[in-house]
Backbone as CSV, one residue per row, in Angstrom:
resi,resn,N_x,N_y,N_z,CA_x,CA_y,CA_z,C_x,C_y,C_z
1,MET,18.353,-0.075,18.051,17.351,0.173,17.651,16.932,1.645,18.094
2,THR,15.940,2.377,17.306,15.356,2.996,17.373,13.717,3.761,17.535
3,ILE,13.857,4.555,18.632,12.603,4.929,19.009,11.402,6.399,17.479
4,TYR,10.763,5.575,17.744,10.111,6.792,16.392,8.375,7.064,17.427
5,ARG,8.074,8.519,17.044,6.996,8.860,17.552,6.484,10.064,16.186
6,LEU,5.361,9.755,16.142,4.847,9.979,15.203,3.370,10.873,16.266
7,TYR,3.022,12.286,16.205,2.266,13.066,16.703,1.673,13.657,15.587
8,THR,0.282,13.616,15.928,-1.216,13.565,14.964,-2.665,13.949,16.010
9,GLU,-3.468,14.237,15.731,-5.163,14.600,16.048,-5.758,12.912,16.298
10,THR,-6.360,12.835,16.979,-6.610,11.533,17.526,-8.063,11.520,16.607
11,LYS,-8.031,10.057,16.092,-8.759,9.781,15.037,-9.074,8.227,15.572
12,PRO,-10.442,7.917,15.248,-10.276,6.353,15.734,-9.685,5.267,14.837
13,ASN,-8.988,5.781,13.503,-8.786,4.816,12.399,-7.116,4.535,13.173
14,LEU,-6.581,5.316,14.011,-5.136,4.896,14.384,-4.364,3.905,14.075
15,VAL,-4.903,3.205,15.219,-4.634,1.186,14.927,-4.776,0.694,14.044
16,GLU,-5.919,0.858,13.163,-5.647,0.541,11.775,-4.848,1.149,11.174
17,LEU,-4.445,2.288,10.861,-3.792,2.694,9.692,-2.074,2.059,10.119
18,THR,-1.835,1.856,11.654,-0.221,1.927,11.875,-0.447,0.095,12.041
19,SER,-1.169,-0.094,12.050,-0.888,-2.025,11.833,-0.729,-2.071,10.459
20,ARG,-1.244,-1.304,9.391,-0.860,-2.103,8.120,0.828,-2.283,8.141
21,TYR,1.221,-1.434,8.744,2.702,-1.081,8.430,4.011,-2.206,9.831
22,PHE,3.005,-2.163,11.079,3.785,-2.754,12.323,2.819,-3.409,12.883
23,LYS,3.781,-4.512,13.984,2.879,-5.441,14.741,2.759,-4.915,15.871
24,GLY,3.708,-3.867,16.166,3.374,-3.304,17.175,3.895,-1.818,17.711
25,ALA,3.155,-1.671,18.044,3.008,0.071,18.735,2.543,0.906,19.909
26,SER,2.534,1.719,20.354,2.177,2.514,21.894,1.715,3.097,21.075
27,LEU,0.000,3.762,21.619,-0.641,4.618,20.937,-0.976,5.354,22.502
28,ILE,-0.588,6.599,22.880,-0.727,7.046,24.205,-1.364,8.725,23.573
29,PRO,-2.225,8.568,24.123,-3.673,9.669,23.962,-2.637,10.981,24.743
30,ALA,-2.788,12.007,24.478,-2.329,14.023,24.846,-3.274,14.777,24.625
31,TRP,-3.042,15.763,25.268,-3.791,16.895,24.956,-2.327,18.178,23.427
32,GLY,-2.652,18.137,22.833,-2.397,18.948,21.898,-3.078,20.691,21.699
33,LEU,-1.579,21.541,21.047,-2.518,22.696,20.974,-1.725,22.704,19.010
34,TRP,-2.847,23.183,17.945,-2.304,23.595,16.741,-3.266,24.994,16.470
35,GLN,-2.106,25.524,15.927,-2.148,27.133,15.547,-3.241,27.682,16.736
36,GLY,-2.246,27.324,18.026,-3.242,27.848,19.166,-4.722,27.636,19.483
37,GLU,-4.939,25.882,19.259,-6.830,25.355,19.477,-5.875,24.278,19.943
38,LYS,-6.325,24.071,21.598,-6.294,23.167,21.957,-7.636,21.579,21.531
39,GLU,-6.398,20.682,21.247,-7.528,19.210,20.393,-6.916,18.025,21.106
40,LEU,-7.478,17.372,21.161,-7.143,15.571,21.495,-6.064,15.427,20.645
41,SER,-5.261,14.921,21.042,-3.567,14.425,20.155,-3.228,12.769,20.780
42,ALA,-2.985,12.277,19.298,-2.245,11.333,19.893,-0.426,11.376,19.701
43,ILE,-0.056,9.949,20.228,1.966,9.815,20.190,1.528,8.624,20.099
44,ILE,2.245,8.146,18.633,2.084,7.147,17.387,3.771,6.513,18.429
45,GLU,3.754,5.413,18.814,5.610,5.290,19.335,5.602,3.556,19.493
46,ILE,6.818,3.743,18.661,7.787,2.373,17.151,8.254,2.121,17.493
47,ILE,8.951,1.600,18.145,10.622,0.866,18.573,10.831,0.303,17.469
48,GLY,11.448,0.289,16.922,12.036,-0.676,15.585,13.896,-0.309,14.904
49,GLU,13.954,-0.636,13.834,15.190,-0.638,13.347,15.009,0.764,12.519
50,SER,16.597,0.751,12.326,16.812,1.944,11.126,16.567,1.970,10.167
51,SER,15.937,1.007,9.626,15.775,0.772,8.233,14.209,0.894,8.496
52,ASP,13.459,1.422,9.359,12.271,1.028,9.457,11.854,2.988,8.852
53,LEU,12.599,3.711,8.759,12.203,4.866,8.204,11.477,5.298,7.056
54,GLN,10.954,4.753,5.610,10.564,4.825,5.254,9.008,4.086,5.351
55,SER,8.958,3.048,6.401,7.327,3.107,6.788,7.140,3.282,7.183
56,ILE,7.279,3.965,8.572,7.604,5.159,9.441,6.785,6.390,8.349
57,VAL,7.575,6.813,7.645,7.034,7.549,6.500,5.671,7.715,5.734
58,ASN,6.236,6.146,5.113,4.773,6.114,4.390,3.470,5.895,5.629
59,LEU,3.260,5.812,6.636,2.941,5.540,7.886,1.998,7.020,7.729
60,ALA,2.886,7.299,8.314,2.145,9.283,8.706,1.684,10.266,7.549
61,GLY,2.573,9.344,6.272,1.706,10.341,4.897,0.105,9.310,4.605
62,ASP,-0.165,8.034,4.754,-1.058,7.482,5.083,-2.474,8.355,6.053
63,ILE,-1.251,8.684,7.285,-2.211,9.678,8.560,-3.181,10.822,7.628
64,ARG,-2.064,10.850,7.697,-2.114,12.635,7.191,-3.295,12.936,5.912
65,GLU,-2.944,11.792,4.742,-4.280,12.208,3.952,-4.995,11.332,4.068
66,VAL,-5.756,10.642,5.188,-6.578,9.637,5.650,-7.691,10.803,6.440
67,ASN,-7.049,10.801,7.405,-7.479,12.009,8.304,-7.135,13.467,8.043
68,GLN,-7.068,14.113,6.826,-6.702,15.004,6.106,-6.221,16.118,7.642
69,GLN,-5.089,16.075,8.063,-4.551,16.480,9.224,-3.334,17.439,7.579
70,THR,-3.337,18.979,8.009,-2.162,19.731,7.789,-0.846,19.152,7.925
71,GLU,-0.317,18.360,8.749,0.947,17.636,8.781,0.783,16.323,10.330
72,VAL,1.984,15.676,9.922,1.989,14.731,10.813,3.514,14.904,11.658
73,LEU,4.329,14.943,12.340,5.315,14.967,13.176,5.742,13.979,13.455
74,VAL,6.990,13.771,13.197,7.869,12.323,13.043,9.106,12.740,13.439
75,THR,9.242,12.330,15.599,11.005,12.301,15.517,11.289,10.475,15.190
76,TRP,12.543,11.213,16.073,13.064,9.475,15.693,14.897,9.699,16.534
77,HIS,15.203,8.697,17.233,16.782,8.737,17.747,16.389,7.389,18.323
78,PRO,18.331,7.255,18.442,18.534,5.932,19.161,18.217,5.365,20.050
79,VAL,18.107,4.440,20.559,17.644,3.624,22.010,18.387,2.576,21.988
80,SER,18.457,2.536,23.264,18.742,0.824,24.051,17.366,0.501,24.215
81,VAL,17.165,-0.979,24.442,16.256,-1.401,25.017,16.873,-3.309,25.396
82,LEU,16.157,-3.102,26.723,16.108,-4.563,27.661,14.974,-5.455,27.508
83,HIS,14.895,-5.919,27.291,13.886,-7.067,26.952,13.434,-8.138,28.704
84,VAL,12.506,-7.858,29.194,12.504,-8.331,30.284,11.120,-9.324,30.453
85,ASN,11.457,-10.715,30.795,10.587,-11.680,29.855,10.832,-12.834,31.186
86,GLY,10.181,-13.761,30.836,9.982,-15.267,31.677,11.137,-16.359,31.828
87,GLU,11.999,-16.257,30.758,12.683,-16.720,30.400,14.032,-16.941,30.696
């Protein structure tokens, strides 16, 4: 599994944009600094497969374009997961 994180400015359409590509994600509110200015930021966290990278790039491009962002930072790394459920 791979954990992806997209860092961007908070906008009301982030859930809508993310759901175009993924059925599950976490949107984490954060304070950020962009060019020395404080802004309300969002971290979109998605746990998926390494093959999801192209969808992540497409999502980042949509966010950048639709929300007129200078850039959207994307990070990823391998992660181990454990599903704890009632079964």
